[in-house]
N, C-alpha and C positions, 0 to 999 in steps of 0.2 A: 197696602202694607207696610206696618209701623215704620214711624222714622227712624227712629232707633234701632231697631232690626235693620232696616236698608243702610244706615251707616256704617253698623257692625261688619254686615256683608262684605261693604266697599271697603272698609280696612282690612278686615283679613286679605281680600283678592291683591289689594295693592301689598301688602306685607308680604304675602307669598310670591309676586313676583319679582318683590326685593331681594327674597331669599335666594329664590332661584337665581336671578342676578348675577348677588354676591358670590354662592356657589360655583356659576358658571365661572365666573372671574378667577376663584381661587383654583380653579382647575386649568387656566389657561396654559399655564406655562407644562404642568405633567401632559396633556392635550400636546402640546406642540412637539415634546420632546419623543415622545412615545409614537405621534405620527413619523417624526424623522426615520428613530429608529426601523419602525416598520416599513418605511421604503427603501432606507438600507437591504433589509432583510429582504425584500423583494427585487433587489438587483438579480442576483446569483443562487443557486440552487445548489448549494453543498452537498456531498455525497460521499462517503467512508466506505470499504471494503476491509470483509474479516476473512481469514483463510481457515479452514479447520482439513485439515489433512490428517490419516490416520495413525500416523507417526512423524518423527523426525528426522531418523536413520535409515538408512536405504542400504540394501546393498544389489548389486548387478543384476539386470534380468528384473528385479522387482518394478513393481506399478506406486508410483504417489498417488495414491487416491484422494480426492479434495473435495470437498463443497466448501462453496464460496457464500458469502452473507454482504448483500449491497446493502447500505442502508445512508437515509438522509440523517443530518444533523439533531433530530431528536428519537435515536435508532428506532426508528420507521423504517421496515423494509422499502425499497424504494424500486419503483420502475422507470423514473427518469430515461434512463437508458436503457436501451436491448442488448446491449453487447460488452460483456466482461473480455476484455484482455490479459491472458495468466500467461507467465514467461519463467523458463530454469534460467538463470543466470548461471555462469562458471565462476571457479573462485576468481577470476578476475575482471566479473563483472561484465560479459561478456554475456550476449542472449544468444543461448545453446537452444532450447526447444521456445516453443509457440503454439497457442492454441486459444481459439473465440470461444465462448462459450453464451449462452442466450438464457438471457437473465428472466426469469418469470416468476414475479408476484417477491422479486429482490432475492431470490437464490437461481444459485445454477450449480452444477457436476461436473464436475471433468475428471481426467486421471493423464498422465504421462508413463508411459512405458520404458525403463531405463533400458538401456544395451547392456547385452552381457560382458563387456569389455568397456564399459566407461571407465573412467579414471574417475580413482578416489579424492577427495577435496572437498571443502568447506563451499557448498554453490547455495545458491538461494531461488527462494520463489517470489513473483512478483506479482501483482495483480492490482488494476485499474482499470477506469471508464476512458474511453477516449476523453469527454469534458473532464477529467479531472486534472488533463495534462495542463489546463489553462491557471493551474493554481500550484503550492508551493511541493516540492517534489517528495518532500521531507513527509507530506501526507500521503503518498503512495504506500499503500501495505508492502511489506517486504519480510520476508520472514525466511531464517536460516536453514537450508536440507543438508543433513552430511550424507555425505555419499562414503561407503565401506568397500575401498580395495585396498586389501595388504598389495598385490600383484604390482598393480598401476594407480600411479598418487600423481595429480595433476602437482605439473614442478614448472616453474621456471625462474631461473639463478634469479634475474632484477624480482621477480615477484618475490622470492621470498627475503632477497635482502630488505625489501620495502617493508615487508612485514615487520623482520625483525628487528628492524629500525625504528618503526612507531611501537612494537609494544616497549622498547627500551624507552620511548618517550613518554609513554602512557605508565611506565612505572616511578617514572619521577614528577610527572604532574601532580601538584596537589588542586585540587578543584575546593575554591572557597565563593560562597555565597552570602551578601548580606541581600537581605528581602523583608523591608519596612512593610507593617502591615498596612494597608489600604496599596501600597504599591509606590509612596512618595512618603518621603520625610517631608513634614512640613513644619512650619519655622511656628514659635511659639507656644506648641502643645506637646504634651509629654510622649513619643514616638515611641510602639514597642518594633524594635529591630528583629527580627528571627537571622539564622547564620546555622552555615552547615559546612564541613569542611572533613576531606577524605580522596582518597587516590584513586578510588576504584569504586563501582558498583557495588562491590561486599564489602569495602574496608572503610571506618569512618574513624577517624583520629583525632587524637586530643588534642585541643588547641586551648592557646592563651591570649588574648590580645588585651588593647587598650584602646581608646579616642582621646586621639588630641587636635587641638586646634591650630591654627596658623604659627599661633607663637611657639608650638610647643606642650603648651600648657593641658594638662591631665584632664580631661571630661568626663569617662568612666572607664572602670576596667571589667571583663567579661573572659567566663574558661568554662571549658566543658570537657570531660572525660572523655565519650561517645562523640563529639565533634557536632550533636546537636544540642540550638539552647535559644535563648533569647535576651535581652537587657531592652531595658529604657533610656531613653533621655532625651533630651528639649534643646533643640537646634535654636541659633537665632539665627534673623534676615540678616544677608551679607558676611554672614560667616562660612568659611571650609574647613572639613573636619576632613582628618584621615585616619586609619584604622592600619596598626602597628600590631599584626600578625606574628605570631610563632606556633608553627603547625609541622611533625617530624621534623625538627631541629630548624625549617629551615624559617629565615625571617620574609616576610610578605607586607608590603606597603599597599594599601588600597585608599583609594578615594571612594569618600560617601554616596551614595546618589544625590543627584541636585536637589538642593532645601525650595519648598514650595512656598511659596506666602499665600496663599490661599487661605478665606475668612472659616472655614470648616474644616472637621475633623471624621472620620468612621472609623470605629472600632466593632468589632465583638465583642459583646461584654460578657455572654453569658449562653452555654447552650446547652438543653436541660434534653429529656426524650421526646418532647413533644414542639418544642419553640426553638427558633434565633433570635436574640435580644440583641439588638443594634444601636449604639450609642453617639449620638451627632453632636456632636462639642463646634460652638462656635467662638468667636474673641471680637466680636462688633459692640458696639460701645449701645448705649439707650437710646439708640434715633429712631426715628420713623419712616425709616427707610425700609417698607417690606418687600422693595425688589430684593434687597440687599441680602437679608434675612431668607430668603426664600430659597428652597433646594429641592430636589426632587431625588425618590431613590426608587431604583428599578432594580428587577429581579429578572435576571433573563440567561438562556444558553441560546447557543450560534442560529438563528432561524426566527425566535420566538420571543413575546415577552411573556415572564411568567407574574409578574407583581410590579403595580405601580402608585408612589403615594407620593402628594406634594405635602410639603411639609415648610409651615410657620418656625423658624427658630428663634423667639421672642423672647427664653430664657438661655440661659449658659450651656445645658444639654436637654436634649430631651432623648428618650429612650422607644423605642421602635419593635415592637412585638411580629414576626412574621410565624405562623404556622407551618410546620417543617410536610403537614400531611397535606396540603394545598400544592407541594412542589414534589416535580417528581426524581427519582434515584439520580445520583450522580454528581456531575460539578457545576455548581449555580455560580453565577459572576453576578454580584452586588454593589451595585452602579451610584455613584454618587453624584449628583450634578448641581450647576447651580442654575436660576430661574434665564439664563441665555442659554443652556443646554450643554455647558462645557464641562468636560468630568474635571473633578474634585480629587475625588480618589476610588477606590473600588475593593473589594473583597470577595475572594472565591470562598467557597464551604464546599465540603461532600456531604449530601443528603444521602443516609441508607436508611432511604422510611421502609414500611415496613409491606411497599408493593412486587412481594417477592415471586417466585414461584421453587416450590422446596418439590425437591425429588428425592425418594426412600428406594432402594431395591433390597430385593430378595432372591438368594440364588436357591436353585436345585440338581441335584446330578439327576444325570440320567445316561449311565451308558456313560460313552466316550464323551458324551455331549454336557453343558450346561445350559439351564434356564436361567434366563434373567425378567423377572417381574417388576417391574416398574410401576411407582404410584406418584403421582404429581397431584401437591395441592400449593394452595393458592388464588389467587383474582386470575379470572379468565382464562379458565386453565384453557375453555374450548378455541382460542385465539392462538395456540400453538402449531395445531393441525399439523403437517410435515414437515415444520420448519425446525426440526431438530437432527443432531447428525450425530452418531453413535460409532466407536472406537472402540477395539479389546485388540490389547496387545500381550506380550508376553513379558515386557519390560517397559517402564516409563521412566525418561531423564527429566528429572524435574528443572535440571539448568535451562530448558527450554520453556518454561511454564508461560515466562510473560509472553510469550509470540504466541501460546497458544488459549489462552483463555479470552474468552469473548467478552466477560464482563470486563474486564480490568484492561481491554484493549478499548472500548466503546465508552467507558464513562469517566477513564484517566488517560491511557496511553497515548490515544489520538486526539490528545487536545493539550499535549507541553511539547516543549521544547526539548524534555530531559530524554533521555536516551533507555528504550524498557528496561533494560537491565536496573537501571539505578529507578524505577519505580517499583521493580517487583522484589527488589533487594533489601529496600525502605519499608517496604509493606512488611516482609517476611520479616525484618529485626525488630518493627516499632510494632506493628500490629495495629496502626491509628491514621486512617485516611484525612482525619481533621489535620492533622500531624506533617501529613505527605504534601497534601494542597499547600498549606502555610511556605514548604519549599519549594514547592515546585515555579519555574516559568511560565506559566498557562499561557499558550497561542492562540487563541480564538479571532485573532486579525479581523476586529471589530470593525475597525477606522478604515479597514481597509476596503476601496470599493472599487470593482472594475465593471465598467459600463459594458450591458450588454453587446452593443457592438463593436465591441475592442478584445471580444472572445476570438480567440486564434482557431481551438477546436471546437468540434459542432457537436451536438446530443446525436449519437448513432440510436436511430430505431432501428435500422437495416441497412445492411451491405451496399458502400455505392462503388463507380469505378469512375474515373472522371479522366479527362486528360486534355489533349489539343493538338489539334489536324494544320499542319503546316505546308503550303509550297513546296517545291522541291528546291526553288532557289531563292537564297536571302530570308527561309526563314519567315514567308510573310502569310500572315492568318489565312487558312481556307474558310472565310464564314458561308454563313448557313448551309453548309454540305452534307447531305444525307451520310449515316454511318451509321453501319451494322453492329451489332454482339452479339455472337455466337456463342452458345455454350457446347460445349461437346460433350465425350466421353457418350453416355447413357443419356444425356436429358436432350440433348438435338431442340434446344430452345433458342430463340430467334427474339432482340428488341431492337426496335430502330430509333432513332433521336438525330437531330440535326445540331449543328456547330452554332455558336453566336456568332456575333459581328467579329469578335475576338478569335475565333478558331475553337472556342472554348467545348467540351461536352461532357455530360456527366449522365450517367445511368442507375437508378436507383432501385431499391428495391429486389434486389437481387440475395435472395433468401435460399443459399443452398447448404449441404450439411458439406463437411470434409475438404480436401482439394479435390477443387474443379478445372481443367482447363478450358480458357478462353480463348477466341480469334475475335478482332476485330477487324474490321472492312469498312473502306468507303472509293469512292466510283468516280470518275469526272463525267463532264455533260456527255463524254463519249463511252462512257459507262468503261472504262479505263481505270485499272490502279495508277492513279498520277499522284497520291498526295502521299505526307510522313505523316505516320499515327505516333504521339507519345502519350504516355498514361504519368499521371502523378505518382510520384516516389511516394512509400513510404516512410515517415519520418520516426527513426526511431527517439525513443526516450530517454533522457539520461537520468538516473537516479544517483544520491550518494552513496558508495558501498556501503553495507551494513558491516556494523561492527560487531565480530563473535570473539567473547572472553577468552570462551573456552574453546584451547588452540591445543591441547593435548593431543587429541585423536591425527592434526595437523603434523606436531610435530614429529610426532612416535612413525608416521608412513615416511615422513620426509626422509628421514633416517634410512628407512628401508629403500627407499625408492631414489637417491642421489643418485648412486653408482649406476642403475639401469637407467637415468635418465641421461646421465654424461653418455652414454653411450649411445642413446636413441632420441637424442634432445630435438628433431625433426617430426618426431610426432605428438609434440607438442601442437597442438592449434595455431593455426595462424591466423591472423587478423584477417578480414576479407573487406579492401575497402570498395571495393565495386558491389555492394552487397545489394539485391535485389536490381540490380540491371540485368539485360539480357534472358527476364523470363524464370531465372532461377528462384529455387526455393529456400538454398542451403545458406548458412551465414557464414559459415567456416569451411577453409580448404586444409590437406596436409601436405599440396604441395602445388604450385603454381610453374609452369613453363611458357615462359616469353620467348615468341620466337624471334626478338628482336636481336635478343642474347646469344643466339648459337647462328649456324651455320644450315638454314633450310634447304640448299644445294646438295646437303651431304646426303640426303635421304630420297627415295623416291616417292614415300608415302609415309602418313602417318602415323600406321603401326609401327614400321621402321623405325621411327621416330621416338616412340613410346618404350618399345624395347630395350631404347639405348638409353633411357633417363628414368623409368619408371621402373623400380626393383618389383618384381612379382609379375610385369605383363610379360607371356611368352609369347616364344615366335612360332607356337605351335597350336594344335586346334582349341586348347582351353590358354584363356587367360587368366592368369588366380592375382590378385590384390591380398588377399586376405586368408588365404590356405583353403586347401578341399573339404569340405564341411562334409561331403555325401559322395559316394560315390555313383547314386542313382540322379543327383540333381545336377544342374550345371555349372560353375564355376565361373563364369563371363560376370564381369562387371558390367553395371550400366552404363550402355552407352550416350552421351546427348550431344547433339550437335546446334547449337545455337538455344539452348533448351527443350530441344525437339528430338524424344527416343528414338536410336537408332539401332544399328549391330555392327559388329563387327568388319562386315563385306564394305559397308557405304565408309565405316573409317578407313578400309584401302583402296578406296578408289582414292581420296581426299588426297591433294599435294599439299608439300608442307608450305608452299609460298602464299596456298591461300590463307591461313590459320593467323589468325592475331595472338592467341595463347589457349594452352591446355591447363585444366583445373584436375587433380588428383584429389577422390575423397577416400581417404582410408578408414578412420576413426568411425568406430559405430553411434558415436555422438554426434558426427556431421553428416552424415548418412542416415540416421533412421528416420528422417524427414520424407526420405524419397519408400519405406517401407520396406517388402519384403525383395522390392525389385533392385533395391541398394544394397542387399545383404551382402554381396560380394566383392564390393567397394562400387563406386561411381568414376567415369573418364567424361567431363566434359569439356566440348572443344567448341572454341568460339572465333567465326571466320573474320577476314579482318571488312569484308563488307557488313556483319553485324546485322542485327534483326530488325533494330530501328531505322535501317534505311531501306529497308523490302518497301518497298514504293506501294501503297495503299492497304497496307497487309498486317496484322501485328499480333501473334500471340503469347499469350502470358499464361502465369499460373495464378488461383485467386482460394488464397483459405477462408472456407466457408467456418459451418459453426460444428463444431467438436462433437463427435457421437463419443458420449460415456459408455464405458465398458462395465459390465457388471464385476462386481468384486466374490471372487471365488477361492475358497481355500482348499489348497492341492495337501491331501494330507501323505501322499504317497511321495513328497517332496524331501528330500534329506537339507535337514534345519542344522545350522550354526549356531553358538552361544550368543547369538546376536536377536536384538527385536524383532518380533513378528507380529504381523498383524491375521491376529485369531478371525477376526468377523470386523466388515465395515459397512455401515448401513448409512448413504446420506440423508434417506426421508422415514426416519420414523416414526409410524404411524402412531397416533395418541387419538384416545376415542376419546366421548364426551364424559366420561365418568373420570377423566385422566391416567387411566389405565395404560399400560405397552408392557411389550414383553420379545423377548427375540433369544435363539439359540443359536449355539455357536461349539464347534469341535474342540476336543483341546487334544497335543498330542501329546504320548508316553511324557518324553522327556521335559515336558513344562514346569516348570516348581510355581509359577507366581504369576498372577495377570493381571494385568487393567483395566477398568472401564472410564473412559473420556465420552459425555454428553454433551453438545453444546445446540445452543439456539438460539433464536429471537423471537420472542411473541408477536403477534401483529401491534399490540400496545406499546412495542417496543422495552421490554422488559428483556433484558439479559440472562440468560439461562446458559450457567456453566457448572457441572458435574463428575467429581472423582471418587472413583471408590477402587480403593486396590485389595486383593485377595490372595491368601495362598491356599496351593492345593495339597491337602492332607492326605 
């Protein structure tokens, strides 16, 4: 081979190796930072839940129909957990109804049948997986539900006084936020500072203010007639600044955010239809310290890095262009870090790219029915499958739109510290998502890492039952003992396991529907029942009360119901502090009789005692708690003895001195969990011996998967001038061409109706469609 050619080849190879080494060195900080974020994202699997209900306002005896969407942080349907817990909370934020739904491909269906005399009021629906309880309670899905009952309204004087007091406070409270672009004030740079002033989600206020230093020297003035605006100013190192603001004739003094001494600053210079153009400024001298001049810009959403670039700031300002088409829809976090991986600044943007699914509808009248034909267009139509739910109602209250918009929830509401009301009303007034993101305090908790071994709540893949077996004396653990679980009723299944050295046991994979009755049994070496069995109690999850600003319905009903409740105050539900003990299902009681408070010797049997203390219990052949509903059906209440159903004759044989307490359930909201057996009320008697001290045996009831009921529109039902659900389908079928249709009947008195379609595609695209029609 020619020597010159050989020399050229060697030089080329050496140059290639050198360039590769330089490239690898140039990217070394980027790789390190990306690996740190990937490690952080791998710690925790985040989930969020959205629930679409057929409507927001209900009357007694109606059913709350629902479909839940369980999503990961990328909005992809998530099956990390298999069980979703859905609850209805009463106006005082106490648990009223509960059910477990089976999550299949990130979605599940359920319903709650409301009693015919449930109290009216502002209730709420709450939904979460067991794993979500490890994180912020504010991230649990909560939606307001209005129960309309003019005759009976949930009323507690202290609750009313509290809400009245809170309303007075809210009406005077001024909300004012300073939000510098990039999240921090950086010394030596010209900073853009956004501000917002208002006293409620619906009302922005005119604002006028100024920034002064510690010597009260004027730095800059600012003002806005609609409460939204921004100004620029350059803070200096070591200085302290204060804002003097006049809003709604109130003078407010606010200290500005802490000033950063970072050498770089990030801001969004320009946005067009195709690109984001970021500018990175620096105040470094012309030194050769490449480490100090190197920064990393990344774009991410919770759980995923979307973009990463290592940048050498060898000039005073550098422009970085990011194409929108390469980013998903929704809020995206751009973070600027130094070469050590420390955050310098961050900027949130709302990317509304063209990756959408659009729905068009056509209607056709067919007699007393209406046929709706739907046409879906956009990318990946076939990924919607059965992921859409549709509701048709006679009225639609837009005041609750922020709680029923899956797009708004999945892309904005679930990631902000602000209330859904504020988000919705801001968008309605300004129609500008980018401006909204400037005003919001995004809460992704990127720096909060929870070690996997520190998680308190596990991922539920199936139902399980755990507990402990102890010896009769001193609660000494009964280790390595055989314990048997019997599923009673129609199942007659049996499972066996051993306790560990601490006496603990667990039964897994208990897959059953609805409520089942379970008996646990353990024997000693002589095959006798000699141990005490106790189960782990369900830990109730506490979340903040939901704020409902539209209290008109409540106030009107309080005026109607105040006199009624002063006469019948005991009918308001009492808190049951002993919930889930004694194997019972109910969470509230209407009356509790403690035997320690009365003279048991004055009564020969339990029935005699009940007649004396419980209005409605008769000494004759029928025991009536809630009135005689039929001459052909029994009006006997359901009698429970230590959680086990029994009858009146058994109660008559019980002597009062063996009783610890008696619980009376009259309100349908309390008895509903017992179904038709509790229709006439429930009398729950608990002995002094107690079921937990029955040696070697324990009977309990366990809530399995809820079996959803099919929606049926009753054409013969007499309707009030309230919102009525005409059609509900939680699994609307879409064909490969993106076509779908459904038909529903319209009553004669119906003047208009609204269609709401919601869902999520398999690629994470949220779908929200609303159409209002008038019947002519």
